[in-house]
N, C-alpha and C positions, 0 to 999 in steps of 0.2 A: 661756388654754389653747386656746380655740377658734381664735385667730389662729395658734398654733403648728401645730395639726392641719391647718388650711387651707393653711398654707405647705408642710407636708410633702407633702400631696396634690398641690399645684401642682408641686412638684419632681418627684414620681414621674411625673406625666403629661407632664412636659416632656422626660423622657429618651427619646431616639429609639429606636424598636424596631429590632432587628437583623433584616434581611430574610434569610430562608434562601436559600442559593444553589441554583439549579436544576441538577440533575445530568443530564448528557447522556452516554449510552453510545454509543460509536463502535466499529463493527466495521470494521477496516481491513485491506486486503490486505497480505500479508507483505512485499511489496517496499517498503512505506511505513514499515517498522519504525524507520528512522532519520529519515525525513522528517516524519512526523506529529508527533513531539515538538516540532519547531521550529514547525510550523504551530500547534500548540496553545498554545505559549508566546506567540506573536504574537496569537492570538485572545483569550486570557484577559487580556492587557494591555488590550484594547479592551472586554472584557466580564467584568469582575471578579465579576459576579453569577452567572456560569455556571461550573460545575465539570465538567470533561471526564474521562471514564474511557475507556480504549482497550484493545481486544483485537486483536492481530494474528494473522492466520492465512490459510488458503486461502479464496479468494473463493468457490469452489464450495461449500465446507463452510458458510460463512456464509449463502449463498443458501438452502441447505436448512434451516438453523436458523431463519432469518427466516420462511420459509414455515410452519414449525412453531410460530411464535409466540414465539421467543426475545426476551428483553427488550433489544432493540437499537433505538436511535433514528435513528442515521445510519449508512449503509452506504457504504463506500468500496471499490469493487471494482476489480480489475485487468483486468476485462472488462466493458465497458459493457453487454453483452448480459444480464448477470445482473440489474442493477437494472431494465433495460427489461422483462425477464420478470416481475419482481416487481410492476412497475406494471401490466402486462397482467393479472396474476392477482389484483390487488387487495390485495397485501401491501406496496405502496409508493405514494407520492404521485407521480403522473405529472408534475405541474407542477414538482416539485423536481429532476427528472433533470438532472444536470450533468456534462458532459464536462470533466474537469479537467486531463487530461494524456494524452500518448501515451508509452508506455514503450519502452525499448530493451533488447536483450539482448547479452551479451558472452560470450566464452570467457575464463575466468580460471584462473590457476594459481599455486601457491606453489612448484612444483617447478622448480629452476634448470635441470634437464636437459630440460625440455619447451620446444620452440621454438614459442611462441605466435604468432610473427610469420608463420608459414606459413598462418595462418587455419584454415578448417574442416578442411583436410587433416591437421592435428595430431591429430585424433580417431582417425586410422588408424595413428598412430605406435605402434610396438611398445612404447615406453616408457610409453604410456598404457594401463593395464590396467583403470582404473575411471573412469567419467565420471559426475559428479553432475548430476542433472536433477530438477526438481520433477515430481511425478506429473501427467502430462498429463490424467488422468481428471478432475481437479477444480482444477488449478492453471493459470491462463492462461499463465504464463511457461513452464511445462512444455510446453504445447501449442505455444507459439511456438518453443521450442528444438527440439522434435521436428520441426516443420515445416521449420525451417532445415536440419536434418541430412538430411531427406528431399529437400529441394531440392538439396542438395549431392550426393545420389545414393548415399549409403552408410548409410542407416539400418539396413537388415537386417544389414549387415556388422558394425556396431559395437553393435547392440542388446544382445548378450550382456554387454557391458562396462558397461552403464548401471546406475547405482545410484540408485534413486528416493528423493527426499525427500518428506515429506508436503507441504511447501510450499517456496518458493524460499529461505527462510532456512535450512531444514534442508539443502537442497542446498549452500548456501554453507558450512555447518558441515562437511559431508563433505569439501569441497575444502580448506577452511582447516586441518583437522586431519590431512590426509594420507590420509584414508580413500578419497579419489579424487584422482588426479593432476591432474584438470581438472574445472571445473564450467561448466555453461551457466547463467549468472546474470543477474540484473537489473542494469543499469548503475547504478541508484539505490543498490544495496548496495555496490558497489565504489567509488562516489563519496563514501561516508559519511566524515566526518572521522576516525573511528577506523580506517579502512581505508587512509588515506594512507600510502604507502610499503610496503604489504603486497602482495606478489604482482605479477603483470603481467596485463594484459587486452588482448583484441583485440575491437574493436567489430564485431559481425555486421551486414552490410549489411541495411538495412530492407526491401529487396525480396526477401529470402529467407524472410520469414514474414509472416502476416497482421498488419495494424496492431494494436498493443496499446492500443486505446482504453480508457482507464480512466474510470469514471464513478461518481458518487455519487448517493444518493437518500435521502429521508426515508422511513422505514418508516411503516406505519399507526399504530404506537405513538408515533412521534416527530413526526408531521406537525403536531400541535397544540401542541407545545412551542416556546416563543419562542426559547429558546437553540439548539434544533436548527435552526430556520429561519435564525437568525443565522449559524450555522456553515456551512450550505450557501451562503449569500450570501457569506461570507468567502472560500470557495474560489475565487470568481470575481474577487477583488480583485487589484490589482497586487502587493500585498505577498505574498499567497499564491502567485501565479504566479512571483514571484522566487525563492521557496523551492523550488518544483517544479523550476525551471530549474537551480538550484544542484545538484540531485541527478541531473541529466542527462535529465530528462524533456523531451519536445518539447511546447511549449505548443500547444493546439488551433489558435489563429490562425496558428501558424507551421508547421502540418503539411505544407504543400506546399513549404516552403522547403528 
């Protein structure tokens, strides 16, 4: 009987324990809504012990929430200045600051009567009664879009036609559903696989708006989590950079090209 008990105990102690997966919370800019899932799939293949949860939204809104102690580990902003400010204020780890991409903006329409090929001048077209734009108050792509229209010289003229989205994804929804004839959108959104064959776009020249330098950082809550640090490191890898490039981002090293 003793031998049987000893044998059972030996069997129990020989069973490997299942290690709990570390959960990492990511707050990602709205322009990454299609890009981040591909990044996360690639990351989790390399790190099966890490579970990622993602919320997409306005970079400015996330900045405010992180300052207020929101449970966020990794912050991926469409404006590098936000994570820099968090680091200066003590809400993010300065050493983790990572410039992962430079974004681009486009004019995009589903309306066959809108001639997108004339570029910025299309915004003055009488057929265009509503222009979708992310709110410049807290959305970097909205600020870039407004800057481009100002550079073109007719912001005051077309401002009454502007319909503001809470973020760049909502601006896209306005243009996609016909609530706006045209949208000033992130190239990363119109390059998504589910947008292939939908609408037409015109790439706004990069010299018409300040560079959309996009940056990531670990928050003070996430800086001591192994999985969070692994994720920041992953954003710098060739595999991640290839995914960013697929969605039309300019890679930091290629900025001057």
